[in-house]
N, C-alpha and C positions, 0 to 999 in steps of 0.2 A: 571596390575590394573590401571584404568584411574585416571588421576590427574585432579581435579576440581578446576577451578579458584575461584569459590565462591559457595554459597548456591544455586544460580539460576541454575548454571550448574548441580549441583547434582540433583535438582528437575527435570530438563529436562531429565537427564539420567534415573531417576526413571520412568518418563512417558514412555520413549522408552522401558524400561525393561518390564513394565506392558503390553504394546502393543505387545511386542515380545512374551511374555508368552501366552497371549490370542490367538495370531496368531498360535502358535504351537498347542495349544489345539484344536482350531476350525479346523485347517488344518488336524490334526490327525483324528478328528471325521468325517470330510468330506471324507477322504480316507477310513476309516474303515467302516463307516455307511453312505454311500452316499445317501441312501433313507430315512434317518431320517427326520421325520416331513414333508415328501414329499407332502402328500395330502394337509396339511394346507398351506404350502408355495406356492404350485402350485395355490391354490384358490386365495391367496393374489396377486400373480403375474398376474393371469387372470383378476382380478378385476381392478388392476392398469393399465393393458394394455388397457382395455376398456375405462377407464377414460382418458388415454393419447391420445386417438384418437380425443378428443375434444381439439384441439391444442391451440386455443386462450384461452379457459377457463383454460387449464392447466397452461399456462404462468401466468395468473392473479392469480390463486390460489397459485402458488408457490411464487409469489411476496408477497402476504399478509401473507402466512404461515411463511416466514422468519421473517417478522416484528412481528407477534403475538408470535411466539415461543421465539424470543429473548427478547421481553418485559416480557414474563412469567418467563424468567430466570433472571430478574433483581435482585431478592433477593440473587442470587448466584453470578452473574456477574454484578456488579454495573455499573452505567454510568462511563466511564473511566475518570481518571484524567490525563492530559498531563504530560509527564516527559522527553521526548526526545527533543533535540534542534529543530529537524525538525517539530515536532508537533506544537510547539509554533509559528514557522514561518508560517505554514499553517493556524493556528488560526488567526494570524494577517491578513493574506490575506482574510480569510473569513469575519473577522470583517470589513475590508476595503470595500469589495464588499457589505456587508450588509448596510453600510452607503452610498451606491450609488456612490462610487468612485473606480477607478482602482488603484489609488496610493494616498499617502498623502504627504503634503509638509514637507520638512525636518524641524526638530525642533531646535530652538536656543541652547538648552541644550543637543543635541544629543550625545555628548561625554559621558555623564553620563548614557544614556540609550542604548548605543551601545551593541549589542548582536549578537549571532551567526545566520548565514543564513539570515540576514536582510540587505538590502541596505539602505543607508541614503541619498545618492546623486546620481542623481539629485532629486530623490524622496525617501520618506520613504516607503518601501514596502518589501514584502517577495521576496526572490530570485527564488522561485519555479514557475513552469508553473501553469496557473490559474485554470485548471479543478477541482482539489481537493478543491480549494478555493471557487468555485461556489457551490459545494456540501455543504460545511460548512456554507456558507452564507445562503443558503436555510434553513438549520437546525437552524441557529441563528434567522432568521426571524420567524421561527415556534416555537421558545422558547429556543432552546439549539443547539449548533453546532453538538452535537452527533446525533441529529435527522437526520441531513444530512448524517452522516456516515451510520446510520441505513437504510435510504431510498436508498442510493447508493449501499449498499451491497445487499439489496433485489432486486434492479433493475439489478445488475450484475447477480444474480442467474437466474432471469427471462430472461435476455438477452442471457445467455448461453443456456438455454432451447430453446429459439427461434432459436438460431444459430444451435443447434443440430438437430432441426426439419427439417432444410434444408439439412442435411447431412445423417441422419439416419432415420430408421422407427420410428414412433411416440413413441412406448413403450420404445425403447432404448434411444431415446432423453430424455424422461421423467426420465429414470434412471439416465442419466447424469446430468440433472438439479437437481435431488434429491441429488446426490453425491456432487455437488457444494454447495448446501444449507447446507448439513451436515458438509462439510469441512470448509466452509468460513462463515457460517451464525451464528455461536455461539462462539465456543472456538477458535477464530482466531484473530490475532492482526489487521487484516483488519477491523474487526467489533469492536474491543475493543481498538482502539487508533485513532489518528487523522492524521496519515501520509500516508494514502491512500493505493491504491491497486485496489479497486473496480472500480474507475473511468476509469483507463486505461484498466481494464479487460472488461468493458462495450464497450469501443472503439474497442477492438479486436474482441469481439463477434459480433458487428454490421457489421464489415468489412467482416468477414468470413461467417456470416449468410446471408448477402445480395448477395454474389457472386453466389451461386448455384441458388438462386431465379431469379437473373438477367438472367442467362444463360437459364433458362426455360421459363420465361415469359416476360422479358425485360420491367418491369413496372417502372414508374417514382418514385413511392414510395420507391422501393428497391434501386434505384439510389441515392435518397436523404439519405436513411439510410446508404448506403455505404459512401457517402460524410461526413455524420455526424460522422461515426466511425473514419474516417481518421482525422477529425477535433479534436475529443476527444483525439486520440493518439498523435497528434501533440502538444496538449496543456496539456498533462499529462506526457508522457514519450517520448519526441521527438526522442531521439537516438534509443531506443528499438522499438518505434513505426515506425520509418523509416525502420529499418530492417524488421519488421513484414510486412510492406506493399510491400516490393520488390517482393516476390513470388506472392502475391495477384494481384499486378499491372501487372506483366507479364502474369498471367492467364487471367486477364481482357482484356489486349491488344490482346491476342491470340483469345479470344472469339469475340472481336470487329472486328477483321480482318476476321472472319468467318472461322477460321481454325478448329473449333470443330463441324461443321455441325449444326450451330444454326438454329432453325426453323423460326427465325425472319429475314426479309430482312434487308439489310444494312441501308436503310433510317429509318426504325423503331428503329434500335439499336442506330443510331445517335440522333434521335429526342427524344426518350423516356429515354435514358440512358446517352449518352455522354454529351448532353447539360445540363441537370440538375446536373450531377456530376461535370461538369466543373464549373458551377455556384457556387456549394457548395465549391469547392476547391478555387475559386477566393475569395469568402467571407472569407474563413478560412485564406488565405494568407493576405488579407486586415486587418482582425481583429488582427492577430499576429503582423503584421507590426505596426499597431496603438498601440497595447498593449506595444510592445517593445519601441516604441517612447515615450509613456507616462511615462514609468518606467526608461528608460535608456537614452533617448534623441536621440536614433538611432534606426530606424526600423529594422536594421539587427543585433542588439546586444541583445541577450537574457539577462534577469536579472541575470540568473545563471552565464553567462559568465562574466558579470560585477562584480559580487561578487567574482568570482574566480580571476579576475585581481586585485582586491583591497586587498583581504585577503589571498589568497592561494599561497603557494610556492611549492606544490606538484602537480603531474599530475593526470589524470583520468584513463590512460591506463597502462597496465603492463610494457610497453616499455618506458614510460615517465621517465625523470630524474628530480630531484628536482632542483628548482632555489635557489638563495641566500635567506637567512633568511630576514624577514621583521621586522620592529620595530612596535609594537602595543601600544595602549594607556592604556592598563590595563594588569595586570599580568595573568588573566585568558586566554586572547587571546594569550599571549606569551606561556603559557603552552600548549594550544591546538594546535596552528598552527606551532609554532617552536619546540614544544615538541612531543606530541602524534602523530599528523598527519605526521610528518617527520620520526618518529621512527617506525610508523606502517608498513611502506613498504620501503625497502632499495634496490630494483632492483636486488636482488639476486635470484638464483634458489630456494633457501630455502624459500624465501618470496613468490615466485610464487606458490610453492607447498602448503604452508600454506594457502594462500588466496584461492586457488582452493578448498582445503579441507574444508575450512570454508564455501564457497559457496555451496558445495555439501551437507553439513549438514543443512544449513539454508534453501536452496531451497527444499531439500528433506522433511524436517519437515513441510514446508509450503504447498507444493502442493501435497504431497502423504501421505499415512499412512502405517504403518508396514504391516497391513493386505493385502495391495495391492500387496505385494511380491508374494502372491499366484497366481497372474496372470502372473508371469514371463515366464512360459512355453509357453504362447501364444504370447509373444512379437515378436519373429521372424516372425510370420505370418503377422505382420503389414507391414514389409518391402516388402512383395510380393503383398500387396493389392493396386491396382491402385486407388481405390476410396479415399484413405487417403494420396495419394502421396503429394498433396499440403500441407496437415497438417504436414506431416513428414519433408518436406523441410523447412517449416516455423519454426517448432520446432528446427531443427538443426541450422538454421541460427541465430535465436534470442538467442539460448543457447550459441552459439559460441561468439556472440557479448557480452553477459553478462559475459562470462568467461574472456574476455580480459580487463574488467574494474577492477580497483583495489578494489573498494568498493563492498560490497557483500550483501546488504539488499535484501530480497527475493522479495519485491514488485517491484523491478526494472524490473523484467521479467513479470509483471502482464499482459501485452497484451497476453501472451501465455496461460492464464488460460483456456480459452475455448478449446484450442488445446490440452492441457494436459488432460482435462476431456474427450474430444472426443476420444483420443487415448486409455485412460483407458477403456472406454465403448467398443470400438472396440476390444480391447484385451479380455475383458470379453465375448464378443460375440463368439470369436474363442474358448475361454476356455470352453464354454458351450458344444461344440461338442466333447470334450475329453471323451473317454470311455476306460475302461480296462475290457475286457471280459464281455462286455455288462453292466458293472457297470457304472452308470452315475456320475463319479467322477468330471467331469467338471462342471456339474450343481451344485453339492454340493459345490465345491470350489468357484464358482461364488456367491453363496448365502452367503458363509462364508465371502467373501470379503466385501459385503455390510453390513452384520451384525456386522463385526468388526469395520467398520467406525461408525455405529450407537453406538456401545459400547464405542469407543474412545471418540466421541463427548459427550455422556451422562456422562461418568465418569469424563471427564475434566470439564464439566459444573457443575456437582454435587460437585466437589472439588474446584470450583471457580478458575480454571486455565484458564486464558484468552487466552493463546496460548502455544503450546509446547515449543516455544523459551523463554517464560516468560518475559525476559528483554524488549522485544519489546513493551509490553503493561502494564508494572508495573509502572505507574506514581506515583509520591509521593503525597499523599493527603494532606500533611502538608501545602504546599503552598496554596492549595485551602481552607484549614481551616483558614489560616491567612486572606485571602481575605474575606471569609465569615464573620469572626469576625469584620473586619473593615467596611464591607458593612453595618453592623447594628450599627455602631458607628457614631454619628453625625459629620458633617464636611467632609472635604477632607483630604486625607492622602498621605504622601510620605514615602515610606519604603526604607531605605538605607540598602543594602545587603553587609555584611562584611564576607569575606571568610578567612579561615585559609591559611596562605601563604604556609606552607609545608604539609598540610594535607587536600587538597581539591580535590574532585573528579571532574575532568573537564567536565564530562558528566552530573553533577548535577547543572544545571544553573537555577537561579531564576529571573534573570533580563529580563523580557519580559513584553511588554505592548501592548495595542490594538491600533486601528487607531486613537482614540480621546485622545491624551495625555493631553492636557490642561484641557479638560472637564471630564476626568476620575476621579471617586471618589477615587480610589486607584492606586497609581503609584509605580513602582519598579525602583530603581536607583542603580547604582554601586558606592560603596564608593571608591573615588579616592583621589587625593592629596587635601590638605586643600583649595588651591586656587579654584580649580574646584568645590569642595563641597560648598564653600561660594557663588559662582555664582549661583549654583543650588538653594540654600536656599533663596537667594535674589529674584530669579525669582518666586519661589513658596512660597512666604512669607505668603500666606493665608492658608497654609496647616500645619497640625500636622505632625511632622517628627519623624519617628520611626526607630528603629534598629532591624534587624533580623540577626542571625548568623547561617545559615543552617548547618555548619560543626560541631557545638557544641550542638545546640538545635533547632530543626526544627519548633517549634511552638511558642517559647517564643518571645514576643514583649516587647520592653522597649523604653522609650523616647531616642532619639538619643543623644549620647555623643561621641565626637571624640576620636579616639584611642590614648592613650598616647604613645609617642615615647621616646626613651632613652634620646634624647636631652631635651625634655620637663621635664623629671624627674630630670635631673641634674640641670635645671634652678631653680627647687624648692629648 
């Protein structure tokens, strides 16, 4: 019997059970009655196949369909509230970009505002690569950061369809784009949170979508899109993006050298492809160097690297060993960096097994659905298919790279999204050919796979389930409610956050602010020692000072009063 950590794990287990039961039922029906509703489903397939031949139009329709359907689902899946440390860091980045800056000057009272995944020196900025921040900034300028999430997720689905059109017949490419939209366009944390996934997936789709077009036509446009894809990968998931680009780069060099009987002469390949691609890559390197210099003071030091040097004592890879403990300026950092982060991974084989198992569950629930297991009999055929060899190599290399990293969030492998979809579609194509005594069980199973994903998405959306993982997109609306309350209260406000010393969830952090600290109507600060608190109050003497205690009451605000200490009580 499984042991559940909390109610969230139990809900995820129930989601999996429901999907498994439906898969068993639909699989049995497909095997026993393979011709059930054959005429109706065949007519639908033929109609969609004709539509898919209008390739550009299909891409545009898919983009807007994702947007419209997700907006229609708003009564069930509301605009997400941030809740994870990473989300707030990304939102800070988006707010900074929306104000027309790459970074912000450090604040004199930064000690009171210090929070996770944020650098304060030499600049106040998020530690993450900028691609997701640009998407959130676009959304903020349009009215809300989530609009940027919505647009980027829809663009990802459209980009995957465009990529597949370069690899597969139009009708199969459209099936892949539809599967991506169903899987990631509604009940997915990529759509229902702020910590990304879609931006890196767009980069991967542009890279692998441009390559087959370049080998056929050698157009400048495709070279630019290839360079744009590399730029997005470098500025969203640099490590995984680098691994992703290795097979693509080798294939490109093979083509450039004329080893695959390219119809274009060498001078055309150099002029139309290599030159614009080189220009795009140089611009990317220049931007990244400038961005790093503005945020860290060194063109070669990423903000993430700087944050790791300042705060972390644990490594990134399974073979890394922990450094000595650091001293931090608040108890929450002590508990997170010297406690949870160090205890989470101890460099033992048991830890490696646990982390790998955790990755398998998270990645599986994010990129696949239980009904997809019906395609397993066709998977061996993929390894004999020369047409998808590059996709398989890319999948295996990036997957291996993700497995050797300690941390296990599924969006780390987001560049692979288009590859996963392409391989699923190709497996379904093989499955369609399966017959037993002239009974078209493969066709029936392929239809069941698609219908099961439709059911999964529909059921989860109807139940208001933002993602099978749940925890990845269940932000606490209480903090949003507090802000909304004070936004409608005259004056400016400073909220002091007091945590319980022995009963605080280190993942439930409330101290986050935007790019404009001094001008913000509502500020969040960490309650520290009386001396630091006094400096903070003197600096913000024009603000009303409030107290919030998330560990005891998530929404109650009261005028701030210092916490009584045993010494203070004895003095009385």
